[in-house]
C-alpha positions in Angstrom: -15.5 16.5 21.1 -16.3 19.0 18.2 -15.4 21.6 20.9 -12.1 19.9 21.5 -11.2 19.6 18.2 -11.7 23.0 17.1 -9.7 24.6 20.4 -6.8 22.2 19.1 -7.0 23.7 15.8 -6.9 27.1 16.7 -3.9 26.5 18.9 -2.0 24.6 16.1 -2.8 27.7 13.6 -1.0 29.7 16.1 1.8 27.6 17.4 2.5 26.0 13.9 2.4 22.7 15.9 -0.3 20.1 15.4 -3.2 19.4 17.5 -5.9 16.9 17.8 -7.5 18.1 14.6 -4.4 17.7 12.3 -3.5 14.2 14.0 -7.2 13.1 13.0 -6.8 14.7 9.5 -3.8 13.0 8.5 -5.0 9.7 9.9 -8.1 9.9 7.8 -5.5 10.1 5.0 -3.4 7.3 6.0 -7.0 5.2 6.2 -8.2 6.3 3.0 -5.2 5.4 1.0 -5.1 1.7 2.8 -9.0 1.1 2.2 -8.9 2.1 -1.1 -6.0 -0.1 -2.0 -7.6 -3.4 -0.8 -11.4 -2.8 -0.7 -11.8 -3.1 -4.3 -10.2 -6.4 -3.8 -13.6 -8.1 -2.4 -15.9 -6.0 -4.7 -13.6 -6.8 -7.9 -16.2 -9.8 -9.1 -19.3 -7.4 -8.8 -17.5 -4.6 -10.6 -16.4 -6.6 -13.4 -19.8 -8.1 -13.9 -21.4 -4.5 -13.8 -18.9 -3.1 -16.4 -18.8 -6.1 -18.5 -14.9 -6.4 -17.8 -12.6 -9.4 -18.3 -10.0 -10.9 -16.2 -7.2 -8.5 -17.3 -9.5 -5.4 -17.0 -10.4 -6.5 -13.7 -6.4 -6.7 -12.5 -6.1 -3.0 -14.0 -8.8 -1.9 -11.7 -6.4 -2.7 -9.1 -3.0 -2.0 -10.6 -4.0 1.4 -12.1 -4.2 2.6 -8.3 -1.4 0.7 -6.9 1.2 1.6 -9.7 0.2 4.9 -9.7 0.6 5.2 -6.0 4.1 3.5 -6.2 6.0 5.7 -8.9 5.2 9.4 -7.4 6.0 8.6 -3.8 9.5 10.2 -4.3 8.4 13.2 -6.3 5.6 13.9 -3.8 8.2 14.0 -0.9 10.2 16.5 -2.5 7.3 18.7 -3.4 6.0 18.7 0.1 9.6 19.9 1.2 9.8 22.6 -1.2 5.8 24.0 -0.8 4.9 22.6 2.5 3.5 19.3 3.4 0.0 21.0 4.6 -0.6 22.6 1.1 0.3 19.2 -0.9 -1.9 17.0 1.4 -4.8 19.6 1.4 -4.7 19.5 -2.5 -3.9 15.6 -2.7 -7.2 15.2 -0.7 -9.5 17.5 -3.0 -7.9 15.4 -6.0 -8.7 11.9 -4.3 -12.2 12.9 -3.6 -12.6 14.2 -7.2 -11.2 10.9 -8.4 -13.2 9.0 -6.1 -16.5 10.6 -7.7 -15.2 9.8 -11.1 -14.7 5.9 -10.0 -18.2 6.0 -8.6 -19.9 7.1 -11.9 -17.7 5.2 -14.4 -19.7 3.5 -16.9 -16.9 1.3 -18.8 -13.9 -0.4 -17.9 -11.2 2.6 -19.5 -13.3 4.9 -17.7 -12.6 3.1 -14.3 -9.1 2.3 -14.9 -8.4 6.3 -15.8 -10.2 7.2 -12.3 -8.3 4.7 -10.5 -4.8 6.0 -11.9 -5.8 9.7 -11.1 -6.9 8.2 -7.3 -3.4 6.6 -7.1 -1.6 9.6 -8.1 -3.5 11.8 -5.4 -2.8 9.0 -2.9 0.8 9.2 -3.8 1.0 12.8 -2.7 -1.1 12.5 0.2 0.2 9.2 2.1 4.0 10.8 2.7 2.4 14.0 3.6 0.6 12.6 6.5 3.7 11.5 8.1 5.7 14.4 7.2 3.3 16.6 9.3 3.4 14.4 12.2 7.2 14.3 12.2 7.3 18.0 12.1 4.3 18.9 13.7 5.1 16.9 16.9 8.5 17.8 18.5 8.3 15.9 21.7 10.1 12.5 20.7 7.8 10.6 23.2 4.7 12.0 22.0 5.8 11.8 18.4 6.3 8.2 18.8 2.9 7.5 20.4 1.1 9.8 17.5 3.2 8.0 14.8 2.2 4.5 16.5 -1.6 5.4 16.3 -1.2 6.8 12.9 0.1 3.1 11.9 -2.7 1.5 13.5 -5.1 3.5 11.9 -3.7 2.6 8.6 -3.6 -1.1 9.8 -7.4 -0.7 10.4 -7.9 0.5 6.8 -6.3 -2.5 5.6 -7.8 -5.0 8.1 -11.4 -3.6 7.7 -11.6 -3.5 4.0 -12.4 -6.9 3.1 -15.4 -7.0 5.7 -16.8 -3.1 4.9 -16.2 -3.7 1.1 -18.5 -6.9 1.3 -21.2 -5.1 3.4 -21.0 -2.2 1.4 -21.3 -3.7 -1.8 -23.8 -6.3 -0.9 -26.0 -3.8 0.4 -25.4 -0.6 -1.3 -23.6 -1.7 -4.4 -19.7 -0.9 -5.3 -19.9 2.4 -6.4 -20.4 3.4 -2.6 -17.0 2.2 -2.0 -15.7 5.2 -3.8 -18.8 7.4 -2.9 -18.1 7.2 0.7 -14.9 8.8 0.5 -16.1 12.0 -0.3 -17.8 12.9 3.3 -14.6 11.4 4.6 -12.2 13.7 2.5 -14.7 16.8 3.6 -14.3 16.1 7.1 -10.2 16.0 6.5 -10.1 19.2 4.7 -12.3 20.9 7.2 -9.9 19.7 9.9 -7.2 20.8 7.9 -8.2 24.1 6.5 -6.3 26.7 8.7 -3.1 24.6 9.6 -0.1 26.1 7.6 3.5 24.6 8.0 6.8 26.2 6.6 8.6 24.4 3.6 11.6 22.2 4.9 13.6 22.8 1.6 12.8 25.3 -1.0 15.2 24.1 -3.3 14.3 20.3 -3.3 14.8 18.4 -6.3 12.5 16.4 -8.5 13.9 13.3 -10.1 11.6 13.5 -13.0 13.5 11.0 -15.3 13.8 8.2 -13.1 10.4 8.3 -11.9 9.2 8.4 -15.4 11.2 5.4 -16.2 10.0 3.4 -13.3 6.6 4.2 -14.1 7.4 2.9 -17.5 9.0 -0.3 -16.2 6.4 -1.1 -13.9 3.3 -0.8 -16.2 5.4 -2.7 -18.8 6.2 -5.8 -16.5 2.6 -5.5 -15.3 1.3 -5.6 -18.8 3.4 -8.6 -19.4 2.0 -10.4 -16.3 -1.7 -9.6 -16.8 -2.2 -9.3 -20.7 0.1 -12.2 -21.1 -2.2 -14.3 -19.2 -5.0 -13.7 -21.8 -3.2 -13.5 -25.3 -0.2 -15.6 -24.2 3.4 -15.0 -23.1 4.8 -15.9 -26.6 3.1 -13.2 -28.4 5.0 -10.5 -30.4 3.2 -7.7 -28.3 4.0 -9.3 -25.1 7.7 -9.8 -26.0 8.2 -6.3 -27.0 6.7 -5.4 -23.5 9.1 -7.5 -21.8 11.8 -5.6 -23.9 10.7 -2.4 -22.9 10.9 -3.3 -19.2 14.4 -4.7 -19.7 15.4 -1.6 -21.4 13.8 0.5 -18.7 15.6 -1.4 -15.8 19.1 -0.5 -17.6 18.4 2.8 -18.2 17.5 3.2 -14.5 20.8 1.8 -13.6 22.5 3.8 -15.8 20.9 7.0 -14.6 21.5 5.9 -11.2 25.4 5.5 -11.6 25.9 8.5 -13.6 23.4 11.1 -12.2 24.6 14.0 -10.2 21.4 13.6 -8.2 20.6 9.9 -8.4 17.1 8.7 -7.5 18.9 6.6 -4.8 21.2 8.6 -2.6 24.8 7.1 -2.9 25.0 6.8 0.8 22.0 4.3 0.5 22.5 2.8 -2.8 26.1 1.6 -1.2 24.4 0.3 1.9 23.7 -3.1 1.6 21.4 -3.8 4.8 19.3 -0.8 3.7 19.1 -2.3 0.1 18.1 -5.9 1.4 15.5 -4.3 4.0 13.9 -2.4 0.9 14.1 -5.6 -1.0 12.3 -7.2 1.9 9.7 -4.6 2.1 8.7 -5.3 -1.5 8.2 -9.0 -0.6 6.4 -8.3 2.5 3.7 -6.4 0.4 3.6 -8.8 -2.2 3.0 -11.7 0.3 0.6 -9.6 2.5 -1.5 -7.8 0.2 -1.3 -10.6 -2.5 -3.0 -12.9 0.4 -6.1 -10.9 0.6 -6.5 -10.8 -3.0 -6.2 -14.2 -3.5 -8.2 -14.9 -0.8 -11.1 -12.6 -1.9 -11.2 -14.1 -5.6 -10.9 -17.6 -4.4 -13.9 -17.5 -2.1 -16.1 -15.8 -4.6 -15.0 -17.5 -7.9 -14.1 -21.1 -6.6 -16.8 -21.3 -3.8 -19.4 -19.0 -5.2 -19.6 -17.0 -2.1 -21.7 -13.7 -2.3 -19.7 -10.5 -1.7 -20.9 -10.6 1.8 -19.8 -14.1 2.9 -16.6 -13.5 1.4 -16.0 -10.3 3.6 -17.3 -12.7 6.7 -14.9 -15.6 5.5 -12.0 -13.2 5.7 -12.7 -12.1 9.4 -10.2 -14.6 10.9 -7.3 -13.1 8.7 -8.4 -9.6 9.1 -9.2 -9.8 13.1 -5.3 -11.4 13.2 -4.1 -8.5 11.0 -5.4 -6.0 13.0 -4.1 -7.6 16.2 -0.8 -7.6 14.6 -1.2 -3.8 14.0 -1.7 -3.3 17.7 1.3 -5.7 19.0 3.5 -4.0 16.5 3.4 -1.0 19.2 5.1 -3.1 21.8 8.2 -3.6 19.5 11.4 -2.6 20.6 14.8 -1.8 19.0 16.0 -4.9 21.3 13.5 -7.7 20.1 12.5 -6.2 16.5 14.8 -8.5 14.3 13.4 -11.4 16.3 10.0 -10.1 15.6 10.9 -9.8 11.9 12.3 -13.1 11.7 9.6 -14.8 13.7 6.5 -13.2 11.9 7.9 -13.7 8.6 8.5 -17.5 9.3 4.8 -17.3 10.6 3.5 -15.8 8.0 5.2 -18.6 5.4 4.3 -21.4 7.8 0.5 -19.9 7.5 0.5 -19.5 3.8 1.9 -23.0 3.0 -0.5 -24.4 5.6 -3.4 -22.7 3.6 -2.2 -23.9 0.3 -2.2 -27.6 1.6 -5.3 -27.5 3.4 -7.4 -26.0 0.4 -6.5 -29.2 -1.3 -8.6 -31.2 0.9 -11.7 -29.5 0.2 -12.6 -28.0 3.6 -13.1 -24.3 3.6 -13.3 -24.1 7.3 -9.9 -25.8 7.7 -8.3 -23.7 4.8 -9.2 -20.5 6.4 -8.0 -21.0 9.9 -4.0 -20.7 8.9 -5.0 -17.2 7.3 -4.8 -15.9 10.9 -1.1 -16.6 11.0 -0.6 -14.7 7.7 -2.9 -11.6 9.1 -0.7 -11.7 12.3 2.5 -11.9 10.6 1.2 -9.0 7.8 0.0 -6.8 10.7 3.2 -7.1 12.7 5.8 -7.0 9.9 4.9 -3.5 8.2 5.9 -1.0 11.0 9.1 -3.4 12.3 10.4 -3.2 8.5 9.9 0.7 8.7 11.5 1.0 11.9 14.4 -1.5 10.7 14.9 0.6 7.4 15.1 4.0 9.4 17.7 2.3 11.8 20.4 1.3 9.2 19.9 4.7 7.1 21.7 7.7 7.9 19.4 10.3 9.5 20.3 13.1 6.9 18.7 10.9 4.2 15.8 9.4 6.2 13.4 10.9 4.0 14.7 9.3 1.0 14.9 5.9 2.7 11.4 6.3 3.7 10.2 7.2 0.3 12.2 4.1 -1.2 10.9 1.8 1.4 7.2 2.7 0.6 7.9 2.7 -3.2 9.4 -0.7 -3.1 6.4 -1.9 -0.7 4.2 -0.4 -3.4 6.0 -2.1 -6.2 5.4 -5.5 -4.5 1.8 -4.9 -4.6 1.9 -3.9 -7.8 3.4 -7.0 -9.0 1.0 -9.1 -6.7 -2.0 -8.2 -8.3 -0.3 -8.6 -12.0 1.0 -12.1 -11.0 -1.6 -13.6 -8.6 -4.7 -11.8 -10.1 -4.8 -14.3 -13.0 -3.8 -17.3 -10.8 -6.5 -16.9 -8.3 -9.2 -17.7 -10.8 -8.8 -21.5 -10.0 -6.9 -23.6 -7.2 -5.3 -21.8 -4.3 -2.5 -24.1 -4.0 0.0 -22.4 -6.3 -0.6 -18.8 -5.3 -0.8 -19.6 -1.4 3.0 -21.4 -1.9 4.2 -18.4 -3.9 3.2 -15.9 -1.1 4.6 -18.5 1.5 8.2 -18.0 -0.4 7.6 -14.2 -0.3 7.3 -14.4 3.5 10.5 -16.6 3.6 12.6 -14.2 1.7 11.5 -11.6 4.4 12.5 -14.0 7.0 15.7 -14.3 5.2 16.2 -10.9 4.9 15.4 -10.4 8.8 18.4 -13.2 9.6 21.1 -11.3 7.2 20.5 -7.9 8.6 21.1 -6.7 12.4 18.5 -3.8 12.5 
């Protein structure tokens, strides 16, 4: 295997195309970004107890990563076009490695939140590069489709395996090893990518720093209102001031979009109703899918008093279904994609509502059975929504379209952490109903858009 990887790597260096080594390297990056977004969910009570952190600080352990990942996705795409995706990917992996070490050695909540934010920034520059390297490095459309499909499955494995692996690692080695394990994995990816070079796609690519900075301010302000408001009261003057900042930021974003010569959303996309609906649906999807893992993880440990290992095992039904959904998504074709989006979103909504209803019976076994429907829907919808986005977006702005979808999805995840994290300290009913509503919105988007 090692000889095959090295041989493919040498060929890729000479031809500019990618071989098995580069495919493995970028798949590792996709896995790490997905894994580190969700692995902390199960470990959160252990981390909070060790660092003497309250509920709000615990939510920031998650949202520092997610918000940072959200706001730099569009800038990272432009940087990759300007100096080369492979170069950006290597530097991002190195930064991710160092940030992971900083997370592992953190001794206070503030240190961990800061390190998680740096980790999120690194992830936001690494993630788009993985797909860019595959897209440009595999010229044959058939092979490219298979390769990207495999890449997507690897990301799905990162999500689906995170709760179980997190429970085992945290339970037997301690939560710091969740971050230390990234070090050898990043080194392997860097080794496989060390000789690969690609050509910049557009040396004149522009960076929308103003809108990106505003988006960061808006997300942090909204997350602060949801997280801190639960602690100090939503009528507190500080919370009202943050809400005003968020509103002003949204107005400013709208003004920049309307007046700028180079808006964050290209005009050809901002006037595309189908595209905007799918992007909104992507945010709702992320809110529902990742929010369900967070809510269930905290519910099992805080309400049912499960150990971190047992909580990981209890999520097995949902996680296996999630993985199965990722694999089944490879068989989705343009002809049946809309039906899959509508059907799976409806399945997720029914599963979430059933989980909420059964949680009131007091039977944990009965409560966890419908989570299989939630996991299956989450696994199948991700790639279907991505494909629908590419279908309705003009080819000349496909990169921007993909970046905007990913930004919307990560924003949905950040809002799920902020809104659902505090709700998950008690009964499961309310947060799972909210997750069901989010899935229902995705279903409505599928009905409204022919993609």
